N, C-alpha and C positions, 0 to 999 in steps of 0.2 A: 276655341282651340280644338283641333281635331287631329286624328291619326290619319295622315295622308299616305299615299302609296309610293311617293317618290319625293326627293328633295325639290323644293321650290327653286325657280330660277333666281339667280342672284344678279341684281342690277347694281350698277355703279362701276366705278373705276378704281384703279390702284389696288387691285386684288393682291392678297398674299396667300400663297398656296403651299401646303406641305402634304406629302404623301409618303407614308412609311409602312413597312411590313414588320411586325413584331412577333416573336414566338409566344407560345402559350406558357408563360413563365410568371412566377410570382412578382418579378420585377417589372413586368410589362405595364401595369397601371402607372407606376412612377415614370417610366419612359414616355408613355403617352401624355402624361401631364406636362412633362418637360417640352414636348413638341407643341402642345397647345399654348403653354406659357410663352414660348418664343414667338409664336405668331401673334399673340395678343400684344406683346411688347412692340413688335414691328408695326402693327396696325394701330397703335395707340388706343387699344381697347382694354386697358387694365381694369376699367370699371366693371367688366364682365368676368373678371378672373374667378371670383368665388363660385358663381354658378357654373361656368365652363369647366373648372377643375373638378367640382363636385360631380357633375353629370358624366364627365369623361371617366372619372374613377369608377363610378357605378357600372357603366356599360362595359368597360374593359375588364373589370373584376368579374362580372357575371360571365363574360365571354371566356375568360381564362378558366373559370370554375366549371362551366357547363359545356362549352364547345370542345375544348381540348385541341384546337387547331391554331395555325398562324392567324394573326389578325391584321387586317388592313385598316390603317388610321388615315383618314383624309381630313385636313383642316383647311378651310377657305375663309378668309377675312376680307372685308371691304370697309368703307367708311361708315356703313350702317350697322354692321354686326358681324357675327361669326357663325359658320356652319361646320359641324363636326360629324363625320360618318364613321361608324365602327362596324366592320364587316368580318364575318368568320367564314370558314369553308366547310362547316359541318353539314353532312347530308341529312335530309329529313323532309317531311311534307311541307307544303307552302304555308299551311296554317300553324306551323310550330316555329316560334321565334326563339332562337337560341341566345342571341346576344342580349336581348332585353329580358329573356325568360318570361314568356307570356303567362299572365294570370287570368283565370276565367271567373273569378269571383264577381258577382253582381254588386256587392256592397263594398264600397271602398274602405270601410272600417274593418273589413275582414281580409285585407290584403295580406298574403303570407309573405314569408321571407323571399320566395322566388319571384314575387311580383314587385318588389320594392324599387328595383331599378327603373322600370317604366313609370311607376308612380311619381318618382322624383323628376324624371324627364318631363312628364305631363304637367307637373306643377310649375317648373321653372322655365321651360323652353317657350319661346315665342311661337314656334311651330315645330313639329316633329313628325316623323313617319318611319316607314319600313321600306326596305329594298329587297328584292328577290332576283337573283341572277342564277344562271346555270351552275356557277361554281360555288354559290353560297348565298347567304342572306345577311342583312344588317339593319342597323337603326341609325337614323340621322336626327340631329336636332339643330334648331336655329335659335340664336340669341341675338336680339337687337338691343341697341343702346337704349337706356331708360328714358333719354330725352331726345326728341326728334331733332334732325339736323335742319333741313330746309326743303321746301317744295314738295314734290311728290314723295320723296323719301320720308318727309314728316308724316304724310298721310298713311304711308305703309307702316311706319313704325307705330303710329297710334292704333292702327287696325290690328297689328300683330300682337299687341299686349292685351287684347281683350281677355278678361278672366273667364275662361271656359275650362271645365274639368272633364277629363275623359279617363276611363279605366283602360288598362292594357288590353282588354277584350273588345273595346270599341264603345261600350256604353259608359255613362258617367253620371255623377251627381255634383251639385254645387259644393265648392270648398269653403270652409270657414274663413272669415276675414282674419282670424287669429293664427293662420298657418305660419310656421316658422320661416324666417328668411333664409336664403341660400348662404349668406355670410355666417349666420349663426350655426347652420348645419355644417358648413365647411370647417368652421372653427372647432365644432364638436368632433368632427372626424380627424382633424389633424392634431388635436391635443395629445400630448405625450407626458408620461411621468417625469419627474425631476430626476435626471440620471445621477445626481450627486447626493440625493437623500439616502439615509440609511435604509428606510423602508418607505418608498415613495407611493406604494399602492393605496393606502388609506386616504391620503390627501388627494391623489389623482381620482380615485373612485368618488370621493365626496364632491369634488369639483364637477365631475362629469354628471353625477346624479343631480346636483343643484341646477345645472344648465338645462337638463332634460325636463326636470320637474317644473322649472319656470316656463319652458317652452309650451308644455301641455297643460299648465295650470294645475299641477298636482298639489294636493294638500300635504302630502308626505311621501316618503319613499325610503326603502332600505335595500342595501346590498349585503347578502349573507354569503359567507365562504367557509367551506370545510377543506382544510389542507391535508386531511388524512393523517394528522399527527396525534390523534387520540383526543383532541380537545373538542371535537364535534363542530357543529355549525356556529360560526362566530360572525358578529356584525362587522363588516368591513367599512361600510359608509351608511350615514343616516341623514335624512333631510326632513325638515318640518315636524309635524306632530305625528304621534302614533295613530294608526287607523282605528276608527271606532268599531266596536263589535257590530257585525252585520253588514259592514261596507264590503262591496264587491271590489276586490283588488285586481290590478293587472299584474300578472306574474309571468316572467320570462326566464327560463333556465339559462345559465351561463354555459357556453359551449367550451368546456374545459375537459381535459383528460384526467383519468384516475391518477393519483388518489384525490385530486381536486374535485370539488362539486360545489355548486352554488346557484343562487337565483337573484333576480332583480324583482323588486316588488314596488309598485306605484299605486298610490291612492289617488287616482285620476278619474275625472269624468270621461265617459265615452266620447271619442272624437275621431275624425278621420286619420289623424296623424299620431295619436297617442301610442298605439301598438307599434306601428313602423318605427317610430323614434325610439321606443323602448327596446325593440329588437336591434336597431342600429347601435344603441348605446351598449347593449349586452354584447354585441359582436366586438365592438372596439375594446371594451373592458376585458372580454375573454381573451383577445389577442395578447394584451399585456399580462393577463394572469397566466397565460400559457408561457410567455417569456419568463415570468417569475418562476413558474414551476420548473421549466427547463434549466434556468439559472441555478435554482436551489438544488435541483437534481445533480447538476454538474458540480456544484460546490460540495455537495454531499458525497458524490463519487470520488472527488479528489481527496476529501477527508478520509474516506474509506481506504483509498489507495495508500495514503500516508499512514493510516493506522496499521494496515497490513504490512507495510514496509518496516515500521517500528516494531511490530510484533515479531516479524521474522528475525530482525536484528537481535531482539532480546532472547528469543528462543535459541538462536544460533550460538549465542555467547555461553549458554549453559550446556555443559557436557556431563552433568550429573543427572541421573534419571529421576530421582526423587525431587530435586530442585526444579527440574523442567516440568514435571507434572503438577507441582505446587504453583508454578508460575502461570499456567494456562488459565485457571479460573480467575486469577487476578486481572488478566488481560481482558476477559470477557465481561465481567461484572464491574460496574452496572451499565456499561455502554451498550452491550448487546443483549442484556437480559437481567432479570431480578436475581437469578441464581445460576450457578454452573457447577457441574460435577464431572470429574474424570474417573472412569472405570477402566481397569486394565484386565486383560485376559491371562489367566495362568495356563500352565501346561495341560490342564484337563479341560480347558475351555470355559472355566467359571469366571464370572466377573467379580472383581475386587475393587471396592471404593478406594481410590488412591488420593484424591484431593477434592475439596468442595469449598465453595464460597457463596455468600449471600449478601445482598445489598444491606439488609438489616441483620446485624450480627446476632441479635437476640433470637433470630429464626433458625440459626445454624443447628441447634440440637434437634428441632423438629425436622429440618431438612435431612439430617443424618438418619433419623428414625424412619422417615418415609423411604429413603433410598435403600435402606437395609431390609425393608419388609419384603417377604416372599409371597408368592401366590400367582394364580393365572392372570389376575388383573393388576398386578403391582407394577410400579415403575421399573423394578429390576427385571421383570419378565419382558416388558416392552424393549428395554435396552438390550437384553439378551437376543431378542428377535432382530433388532437393528444390527447388532454385531454379526449375527449368523447370516442374515440376508445381504448385508452390506448396503442397506438403504436407509433413508431418513424415516423416522418413526415418530408420530405424534404421541405426546404424553398427556393423559387426562388428569382430572382432579385427584388429589388436592393440589398438586404441584404442576400446573399446566405448563406446557412447553413442548419441546421435541428433542429427540436424540439423533445424533449422526455417528456413523462408525468412524473409528480411527484406523485408517489403512495406510500402510507405507510399504512400498516395494512389494505389493501383493500380499503382505502379511496383515491379518486382522489383529490389531493390538488392543482394542477395547472400544469404548464409546465416549463421546462428548455430549453431555446432556445440558440443555440451556432452558431456563424458565422464561416464560413470556414477560413482556414489560407490564408495569403496573396498570397502565391506562389503555394500551392497545396491543394488538397482536403484531407479530413480526411481519414487515412488508417484504416483498421479493428481494429487494436489495440487501436487506439485513440477513435473510436466509442464505443468499449467495455468499455474503461475507463470512457468515458462520461456517458454511461448508468449506470455504477457503481456509479459515482459521483451523478447522479440524484437520485438513490435509497438511498444513504446515506444522501443526502440533504433533501429528503422528510422525512426520518425518523427523522432527526434533527429538521425539522420544526414541525413535529407532536409532538415530545417530548417537544419542547419549548411551543407549544400550550397547551399541557396537564399540563405542569408546571405552565403556566400562569393561567390556570383555577383553579388549586389547590391553587395557591397563592391568587386568588380572593376569593375563598371559605374560605380559612384560615383567610384572612383579614376581611371578612364579619362576620365570626363566632367569631373572636376575638373581633371585635367591639361590637358585641351583648352581650359580657360578661362584658363589661366596660360601665360605665355611659357616655352618650354623653357629658355632661357638669356637673361640680360640682355646687352645689347650692350656691347662694349668700345670706349670712346671716349677719345681722348687728352684729358687734362686734366679729365675728368669721371668720377667713380666712382659706380657703381650697385650696390646690394646689396638683397636682399629676403629675408625670412623668412616662411614660411606654415605655420601649424599648424591642421589641420582640427579640427572639433569632436570630442568624445569618441566619438560614434557615427560610425565611419568608413564606414558604409553610406549616409549621407546626404550630399548635395552641398550645400556652403555657397554663400552669395551674395557672399562677398568675392572681390575680384579686384584685380590690378594689371597694369600694362603699361608699356612704354617704346617709343614710336613715333617714327620719324624724320619731321620736317616738311619740306615742299618748300623752305622757305627756309634749310635747313641746320641748324636748331635741332632739339632733341629734346623730345618731349612725354612728361612723366611723368604717369601716370594711376593713381589708386587709388580704389576705390569699394566700396559695400556695398549689395546689393539686399536688400530686406526678405524675410524668410522663408527657408525651406530646402527642399531637395528638388528634384525634376525641374523644377517650374514656376519656382522661383527661378533654377535653373541656366539655363533657357531665356531668362529675362529678362536674366541676366548676359551670356550669349552675344550677345544682341541689342544690349545697351549697348556691349559691347566692339567688335563689328563695325561698328556705326553710327559710333562715334567714329573708328575707323580709316578708314572711307570718307570721312567729312566732312573730317577734317583732311588726308587724302591729296589731296582735291580743292582744298586751299588755303583752306578756309573759316576765317574768324577764330574764335577760341575762343568769344566770346560768341554768335556765330551758331550755331556747332556745338552749344553747350549748349541753345539755343532749339529747334533742329531735333530734338535728342535728346529734349527734353521733350515735344514734339508726338508723337513716335513712341511714347513710353511711355504717354502719355495714351490714345492710340488702341489700342495693341497690348500694353500691359503687364499687362493682366488685373487691374488694381487694385493692382499692386505699384509701389512707389516706389524710388528709388535716390538715395543720397547720393554725391557725387563730388567729387574734388579734381583739378584739372588744373594742371600747371605746365610752361610752355614755357621751356626753359633754352638759352641760347646764350652765346657769348663776349661780354664787355663790354670796358671799358677795361683795358688791360694784362692782368694775370692774373685779373681779376675775371670772374665769371659773372653774367649778368643773368637773373633769374627773374620771369616774369609768372604770378602765382598767381590762380586762379579757384576759389572754393569754392561748391558747390551743396549746401548743407545738411550738409556734411561737417565733422568736427572740424578745428580749426586745427592746422597742423603746428608742430613745435618747431624753432626755429632755434638750432643749436648753434655758437657762435663758437669759433674755433681758440684764442683766448686764454682761454677759459673763459666760463661763463655760458650759460644756456639760457632761451629765451622763446618764447611763442606769437606767431605772425605771421598776417596775413591777416584778411579780413573775411568774416563768414558770409553765405551766400546762401540761395536757395530750393531745397529738394530737388526732384528731377526726378520727374515723373509724378503730381504731386498737383494742380497748378494749370495753367490754360491758359497763363499767362505767368509768367516767373520773373525774378528779379534776381540778378546775380552780379557783384559789384564786383571790379575788378581791383586786385591789390596787387603793386607792383614791389619786388622784394627783391634787393639785390646780395649775392653770395656771394664773400667774400675767400678767398684760398687757405687751405685747411684748414677752412673753414666747412662745415657740413652742414645739410641740411634733412630732417627726419624726418617721414614720413607714416605713418599708422596707421589702423586701423579700430576700431570700438567693442568688438571682442572683446578688445582690450588694456585699455581704460579700464574696461570693465564686468566684468572678471574678478572673481569673488567669493571671499571667504573668510568663510564664514558670512554675516552681514549687511553686511560691509565690502566696499567696492569698491576696485579698484586705483586708479582715478581719474586725472585729467589731471595733477594736482599731483605725484603720486608718479611718473608717467612723466617729467615735466620734471626732477624731482630725480634720477631714475635716469640721465637722459641727461647731466646737467651734468658728472659726472666723466669722461665719455668724450671730452671735447674733445681734438682732435688725432689720434684713432684713425682708421683707415681705415673706409670705409663698411661693409664686411662685418663688421668687429669690432663696430662700433656696433650693427648690426642683430642680430647674434648675442647680444650682451650684453643688449640690451633684451628679446629673446625669452626668454632664460633668466630674467631678472628677473620677467617677467610670468608665466611658467609656474611659477616657484618661489614665487609669492605664495600659492598655494593647493595643497593636496594633491589636490583634486578634478580630474577631467578637465575640459578647457575645455567650457563650455556653448555657446560661439559661436566661429566661426573667428577666428583671430588672423593679421592681415596687417601686416607692417612693411616699408616701402620707404624707403631712405636714398639721398639725392642729395648728393654731396660734391664740392667744388672741389679737385681733385687737382693743380692747377697748381703747378709748382716742386717 
């Protein structure tokens, strides 16, 4: 068999011809095999399928890899056999063959990876050769039936299968009789892992190693793989006995990307096909190992995305600064490191340890001690540098790891320090995830701080709208209960007050401004101050309400206010006389000392809606032990599903409290309203009780 300069003339009839042009794409070898397979089927040459598909795969794969141009595939079949020509359009000198990738080694046992294509062509083809055209160059091979047909064709077929070996460079040596068959090699190439196995690679690698070892007569073999997970090089597959000391082993590295690394080792006698077959096996195994690496990387990235999403959800749910900082190390350890510490920056730029966690709880005291040490080479110094520069900083012994700054909205809040894993260092994916965790943690801390500041402002503003204490008056009992809405960062519009009048009486005030927030609080403060000024000047209550209404119409910003005013003073004997004025507010409950509760007063017009209002006066005598209960709509409109607490339930809850002191009545009604529903209040709850304590 020799390397000829052009394809031999094909004799015979009933030819089947295919000519296709394919792009330089990884799918091209499969497309070329499909063309060859269809021609073989049409020409009834399935007996040549293994050799034809193997050689077509090798030539097209080499052309795609090294030529990088379109490929012309020509397939011609007759009764005798099959001819396949693979041509590319790469420019180059005539003595450089791209499709077959020429190999210049004189010894066939030293054939490199780049010469394996023509080596297989030379071994299996009946005839083969090269073509050179102005547009490119190519390789063709001829496969004849293994059994002659008749006549002259029989003689040609017998002549064509003469066992002659030639190297890709033109010289050659005799091949061993034990060379592997095309069927065995084709089966080797097309073997794939079990897609339904949990970890198919060990069984697949063992089967592949066993076939190759049997082909080359190896006494043993091993495939080792390091997945970069800290466990080092592990045996993936083993065949036969362990190599004896001093044996020269055939070693082929696996073509895998980091963090994977591995090698194939064969205890085989030198032969022409030992190394090429070992390289071929390593290639095929490396392809599936790369798929495994990419699959594991994809699964790992999906797991990291899920982890980040869950971490973000947990951090977003916490609006408490201390709780947020305590939560961060619990999220990191042990998944992303052996230990984790959160430091915050105070107003002078000093770092303060806020929270820390360790996978081994017994190591926490030592971790705290190391983190609190000071000095130029201490962990604290490196973290301070990371915070100051806003960059990642490695941490040395004894607590190896690295620190990343906590930065949110341009503000340096502190650092997040993470210790390395017990068996390996952080890989790039883990570092990226930790940096992402640091960004999300910093944002969560900043949001919690903003919320805490808003809560402090709201609480301060709310307290300024309520009297710090109620006055102590002989014969009159005052008690109040106030429950803010569930969101304690918002200021409510409910308020109450007890104001002394110039004539010696006391004015009880309870009101509700529409809406919430700063604007509602501003209107609440306006109403409260205007009432104090007007009644302090001795204005009658109807006139004070009219003036207050004018003020709200002009300066209320469209908000309105419901109000209940009650001027209380001594009456005949131990009786208290109450003058009640309602401006759109709910009627109070009169609780008699002897039992029984009822609503009193007449409704009027809410303030801030109309230019003029009406507010009828109701005179109510309070005997000793009687109480007058004022409240806002946060009590009556408290919800349990679709059910409201309502005024009737309030009256019924007050009736059994006859005879109790004002503070007991207020506390019991507050507890009853809160206990009506498990949900947090949607509106502020204010209860004010006035009681005749005479006697």
